N, C-alpha and C positions, 0 to 999 in steps of 0.2 A: 844382447844377441837379437838380431832382427827375427820377425816372424814372417813367414812366407805362406801365402794362400795359394792353393794350387788346384788344378783340375787335371785329371788323369783318367786312363782306361787300364782296366785289368785285363787278365788273360781271356777271360770270356766276352769282353767288349763292353762290360758295364762301366758306366761313368762313376768315378770317384771325386768328391770334393772335400778337402780337408786342409788343414794347416800344419806347418812344421817349422821348428826353430832350427836355424843354420847360421853360420858366419858368413857365408857368401851364396849368392844364387847357384853357382857351379855345385858347391857342397850340397845345397839342398835337392838339385836335380839328381846327383849322384846317390843320396840316400833314398830319393823316392824310386829310382831304378832298381836299387837293391831289394825294395819292398815287393818288387814284381809289378810295378805300375809302368805305363807308358805317359810320359808328361805331355798334355796338350797345352796348358796355360799355367803360367806361374808368375807372381808379382808380390811385392812386398805388401803386407796388411796395410791398411790405410792409416791405421793408429801408428804403426811402426814407421810408416813412410813419413807421416808428419813429424814424428820425433827425430828421425834422422835428418829431415830438413832444417827442423829448428835447431838441432845441434851443429849442422854445417853452416848455418847463417852468419854472415860477417856482421860486424858492428857497422851501423850506418848512421850518418849525420841526420840531423834534423829536417825532414822534407816540408817545404813550404811551397805549395801550388804543383803544377805539372802533372795533375790527376784529374783535371776537369773534363767535362764533355768534349770539349774541342780536341784535346789531346788523345783521348780514348777513341774519338771518332776517326781521326787520322791514322792511329794505330790499325784499327780495325780494317780499313781500306788497304793499308799496306800489306797487312797479314793476310788479306783475302786474294791479293796479287801474288804473294808468294806461295800460297797454297794451290793456286791456280797454276803456277809454273811447276808444281810437282815437288817442291822441296819438303823435307821432313818437318814435322811441326816443331820439334825441339830445336833444329837448326834455324828456322824461321824466327822463332822467339829470341834466340840468342843474337841473331843480326838485328832485330829491332830494338832489343835491349842495349846493344852497344851504341846505337845511333841515337837513341832516346836521351833528352836532356835530364840532368839530374832532378829528381822530384819523385813524387809518389808513384807515377806510372812506372818509372825505371825500377824503383825498388819491388814494385809489384810484379814486374816481369822477371826480376832476379828470384823472388820467391816461387813464382810459377815454374821457371825452370828447375829450381832445386827440388820442388814437389814432383815434376814429371820425371827428372831423373831418378827419383825414389820409387818410382812405380805408379804414381797417381795418373788419373786421366787428365785431360786439358780442362774439362769442366770442374772437375774436383779441385784441381790446383787454384784455378781462378776463384772459386768460391771462398778460398782462404783469405781473399783480399777485397772484402766487400765494400770498402771505401772507393775502390777504382772499378771494380767490375760488378755491376748491380745484379740483383737476382734476376731481372729480365735477361741481362746479357748471358748469365751463366746458363740459364734454362735454355735459350736458343743454341748455345754451343752444345749443351747435352743433347738436345734433339738432333742437331747435326752429326754428332758422333754416333748416336744411336741408328740413325738413317744412312750413314755413311757418305753424306753429302756435306761436308764440314765447309768446303770452299764455297757452295752454293749458299749456305746458311750465312757465311761471313759476309758475302756480297749483300744479301738481303739485309743483314745487320747494319752494314755500313750505309747502305742507302736509306734505311730508316733513321740512323742517327744523323746523317747528313740533311735529310728533310726537317727533322726536329730542330737541329741547331740552326738551319736557315730561317725558320719561322721564329725561333727564338731571338735571333739576330735583328729580324725585321721589327718585332714588337719593341724590343729595347731600342734599336735605333730611333724609332717613332718617338719614344720618351726623352732623348737626349735634348732636342731643342727646347720643348717647353720647360724643362728642369732648369737649364742653363738661363734661359729668359726669366723665368721667376727668381732664380738666386740673384741674377744681376739687378733686377727691378727691386727686390727687397734690399738689397745692398745701397741702392741709390737712395731709396726712400727712407731708410734708416739713416743714412748720412744727412739727409735734409732735416728729418725731425730732431738729429742730436745737435747740429751744428748750425742750421740756417733759421728754423722756426723760433728757438730760444731768443735769438738776437732780435727779431721782429717783435716777439712777446714783451721783452724788456722796454722796447722803444714804445710800444702801445701803452704800457704801464705808465711810463714817464709822461706822457701826454694825457694820460687819463681819459683816453678814449673809450666809448661805449662800443663794444665790440659785437659785430652780428653774430647770429648763432652759428653760421658755417665756421667763422674764425674762432669761436670759443671752442667748438669741436675740434678744430685742427690743433689748437694750443692744448687741449686736454689730451689728444694723441700724442703730441710732442712730450708733454710732461711725463705720460706714462712710459714712453720709450725710454727717456732720460732716466728716471727712477727705477724702471724695472728691465732694462735692457737684456739682462741675462735670462729674461724668460723667452726671448726671441729663439735662441737654440734650444732651451730646456723643455718648452712646451712640445715641439715635434717629436724630440728624442723620448719625451715623458709619454706621448701617445703611442710612439711605436712600441716602447717597453710595454705600455697597458695592454695593447692588442696582443703581443706575444705571450703575456701573462694569462690572458682569457683564452687563448688558443691552446694552452696546456690543458684545459679542461674540456670534457667532451661537448657540453653544451655551449660553452662559449665558443668553441671552433665551429660548430654547426652554425650558431647564429651569426658569426661574423662572416662566414662563406656565403651564406644566404644573402646577408646584407650586400656584399660586394657584387654578387650576381645581378642585382637590381640598381645598381649605380647607373645613371645616365651615360650612355655610350660606352664607358670604360667597363661596366658590367657585362654588356653584350660582346665586347672584345674578349673578355675573360672567359665567358661562357663559350663561345665558338672556339677559341683557342684550346680549351680544356677538352671539348667534344673531339676536336680534330686529332688532338695528341692520344686520347685514350682509344679511339676507334683504330687508328693506326697501329698503336701498341698491340691491341687485341688481334686485328689481322695479321700483322706480322707473325705473332706468336702461333696462330692456328696455321698459317701457311706453312710455317717452319716445322710443324709436326708436334708442337707442344700440346698435351692434353687441354680441352676446353676449360676445365675446372680449374687446373693449375694457370692457364692463360688469364681467365677472370680474375683469379687471386692476385696475380702480378699486376694486372691493369688497376685493380681497385688500390692496391698499394702504391702506385705510381700516379694516380690521378690528381693528388695535391689539392683536392677539394672535398670537403666532408660530405656535401649533398650526392656528389657523383661516386664517391666510395660507398655511400648508402644503396644508390641505385645498383652498382654492380655487385653489391653484396646480395641484393633481393635477386639479380639475375642468377647469381651462383645457388642460391638456395632453389630457384625455379628449375635449374637444370639438374640438380640432385633429386628432386621429385619427379623427374621425368617429363617436365613441361618445356616450353619453348624460351627462346632469348628475348623475342620481340615483345611479349605480353608484359613482363614486369617493367620493361623499359618505358611502357606507356603508363603503367599503373602507379609508378612510383616516381616519376619525374616531376610532378607538381611540387612547388615550392612549399605550400602549406604555411600555416602561421607558427612562428617560433618566438618565444618571449624575448629570448636575448637579440634576435633580429630586430624585434620592435623597440628594445632599449637602444640599440646602436642608431636606428633611424630617428628616434627622438632626439637623442644627443647631437646627431648630425645636423637636424633642423635648428636646434637651440643654439649652436655655435655663434651666429651673428649676434644674439641677444646677450650671450656670456661676455663676447668681446665689448659690447657696449656697457655692460656693467662694470667691466674692469677699468674703464677710463676714470681718472682721477676727477672728482667732483669740483667744479668751479662755481663761482658766484653766478648766479643764474641758470645753473644747471643742476640744482638740487633734485630734478626730477629724473636725473639720468639713470639712477639705479631702478626706478620703477618703470622707466621706459624699457631699460634692457631686460628686467624680468618679463614685462609683457610680451616683447618681441621673442623671448627665448621660450617662453610658454605657448605662444600663438604659433609660431613657425615650426616648432618642435611637435605640436599636436598635428598640424597640417602634413608634416612628413610621415608620421605614424599613420594617419589616415590614407596617405598616398600607397603605404606599403601594404596596407589591408586591402587595397584594391587590386594588388598583384599577387596576393597569395594564391589564386587559381592559376597563375601562368606556369607552364612548363618548360624545362630546360632541354628537353629532347621532343622535337616536333614530330608530327605524323609522317614527314617525309622519311626520316630516319628510320622509324619504326616500321614503316612499309618496306623499305629497302632491305633491312634485316630480316624481315619476315619472308621476302621473296629470297634471300640468300639461304635461308634454312629450308625453303621448300625446294630449290634446286641444288643444294649441296655446294653451293658457292658462297658461303658466308664471309670467308676472308676476302673475296673478290668484292663483295658488297660494302664490306667495311673499308676497304681501300678506296671505293668510290665516295663513299661518305666523308672519309677524311680529306681526300683531295678537293671535295666541294667546300668543305669548311676552311681548308687552308686557303682556298681563293676567296673566300668571304671574309676570312681575317685580313688578308692582303688588301681587299678593297676597303675595308672598313678602316684599316690603319692609314691608308692612303686619305681617305676622307676625313679621318681625325686631323691628320696632318694639315690639310687643306682649311679645316675649320678653325685650327688653334691659331694660326697667324693673324687673322683679323681679330680673334677674340683678344690675344695679347695686345694688339696695337689699340683696341678699345679700352682695355684695362689700364694700360700705361698713360694713354691720351686722358682717361678720366681722371686718374689719380693726380697726374701733373696739372690739369684744369683745375681741380678742387683746391690744390694747394695755391696756385697762382690767384684764383679769384678770392679765395679766403684771405690772403695777405694784401691784395690789392684794394679790396673793399674798403678796410679802414684807412688805407693810405689816401684814396680818393676823398675819404671824409675830411682827413686831416689837411689836404691841400685846399679843399673848399672852405675850411675853417680859417686857414692862414690868409687866404686871399680875401 
């Protein structure tokens, strides 16, 4: 039997809050009136509502996709339009659920409708579907319900998600070109090493030619590819799994996130993108009426970078102690030295030497192992020293700190956070365009150098052979 939670007034006008068990809402109201109370509000208790909704759920198939940010963004915009037109929230959700394609979002909307029909609020119903509606999303809806401006909050939420999705697409689009070029180049070079170079190597061996160092290196690379071709896909996959494993640990995650923030060009892009996203998130939450401590907690959880999570955690502690937002942004934004970050930088610099060490030793190349070890140790040490010169760098500059400080002084913190986000969005766009312009000539130089190295390495022995025959 459902449990109803009600608010009522007695004969003296005193407010009464209690719960009652009844088969239906009408029966519950009749019982309450018989008790001498006038009902002002009644709803199924949350736990009972969840049980009723769970009982009424239909069996559904396996949902693959259909719950990503793109779909939720479109749904939010459509819901804001329907709410602005004055439709009841339940009818709006049912209209969008009927038009949604099969997937996680459609199933989440069905669950949400069932929860609302059972007496839950929109934010409570959406919180039952965390894989589709994030904590940020639910809290903004909750703030809109509390302030009686749900349609305004939905519009802000739609604009926020559209801006975030646009920036994400811009960055992803910039990565498509170099990734495709690199994959095609690796495929072509692998084919040359597997099929072309071994033919020439066999011919040189039959003529007993003394091979130049460049040709010996090319043949060594070809032999390595022929014998260990399976390492070409295995090494990148292994590196990805290794990084994922390291990020499972607190210090490993912090070290990796600090490492990528100081990568040339790419680190700056990640830093500005994270700063733009987090300031826009916090500004949107504050302007929507979410308490600042709750907003900071949500922003920290959605930052996606351990260093920024630490910074926003310190800001939260500062607010609890009655201090400002700007001061901890300045005090805790330095990278500092982290042992795991130093480890990643050393390994990053040692990669070329490790590649040389992996080459199959050939006659006349007995020092390859020693050369590779020397290159790995030397370049790895230089990379570590370069990282040590950057530990005093800050990820949040004085401009951001000053704008936040002014926002606190004037009571316009959300406006200033929006301005910071807009500025860094524009910087990310400019940096992405510059990166695209830089990558194209770099790719051409890389491919030209690789092809030139192969051609020269193969033709030098051929020239010697022709001269000997003549």
